[in-house]
C-alpha positions as a printed NumPy array, in Angstrom:
array([[-75.779, -38.416, -11.047],
       [-77.333, -41.475, -12.664],
       [-80.902, -40.545, -11.758],
       [-83.377, -38.888, -14.152],
       [-82.997, -35.101, -14.378],
       [-85.849, -32.996, -12.977],
       [-86.306, -29.319, -13.726],
       [-87.091, -26.985, -10.87 ],
       [-88.109, -23.367, -10.746],
       [-84.481, -22.169, -10.477],
       [-83.496, -23.299, -14.013],
       [-86.713, -23.737, -16.034],
       [-85.029, -22.856, -19.362],
       [-82.23 , -25.437, -19.152],
       [-82.385, -27.649, -22.235],
       [-82.229, -31.426, -22.469],
       [-84.126, -34.25 , -20.878],
       [-81.284, -35.418, -18.662],
       [-81.997, -39.091, -19.319],
       [-78.835, -40.205, -21.146],
       [-76.734, -41.216, -18.129],
       [-79.766, -42.721, -16.421],
       [-80.603, -44.872, -19.464],
       [-76.982, -45.964, -19.906],
       [-76.805, -46.884, -16.215],
       [-80.041, -48.912, -16.44 ],
       [-78.788, -50.777, -19.53 ],
       [-75.539, -51.632, -17.751],
       [-77.398, -52.835, -14.638],
       [-79.838, -54.914, -16.701],
       [-76.871, -56.824, -18.12 ],
       [-75.014, -57.272, -14.841],
       [-72.685, -54.329, -15.434],
       [-72.315, -50.786, -14.208],
       [-71.572, -47.221, -15.247],
       [-68.819, -45.457, -13.301],
       [-67.639, -41.854, -13.29 ],
       [-64.293, -40.321, -12.348],
       [-63.477, -36.651, -12.538],
       [-60.352, -34.512, -12.382],
       [-59.891, -30.814, -13.126],
       [-58.86 , -31.828, -16.664],
       [-61.605, -34.325, -17.54 ],
       [-64.684, -36.265, -16.534],
       [-64.663, -39.903, -17.64 ],
       [-67.611, -42.294, -17.777],
       [-66.8  , -46.012, -17.943],
       [-69.444, -48.5  , -19.089],
       [-68.623, -52.   , -17.799],
       [-70.402, -55.227, -18.715],
       [-69.496, -58.859, -18.133],
       [-68.258, -60.652, -21.257],
       [-70.971, -63.323, -21.044],
       [-73.906, -61.128, -20.037],
       [-76.13 , -62.116, -22.974],
       [-77.436, -65.618, -23.524],
       [-79.634, -66.301, -26.587],
       [-83.005, -67.87 , -25.861]])
C-alpha cells in the first residue's frame, strides 16, 4: 500500500499519480517514524508517527 502506484493496461484511465502515501511513508521513515493503516467497514485510518526528538539542528 505504501509503494508507488503503477498503471497497468486494466485501468489506464484511472487518475492520480498514487505517490501521496508513498511520499508520506518515506518522510516518516527518514525521521525514524512510520505510517500505519487500520481499516474497518466504517473507516480507513492512516496514522503518521514520528519520534519527538527526530530532528537535530546542524
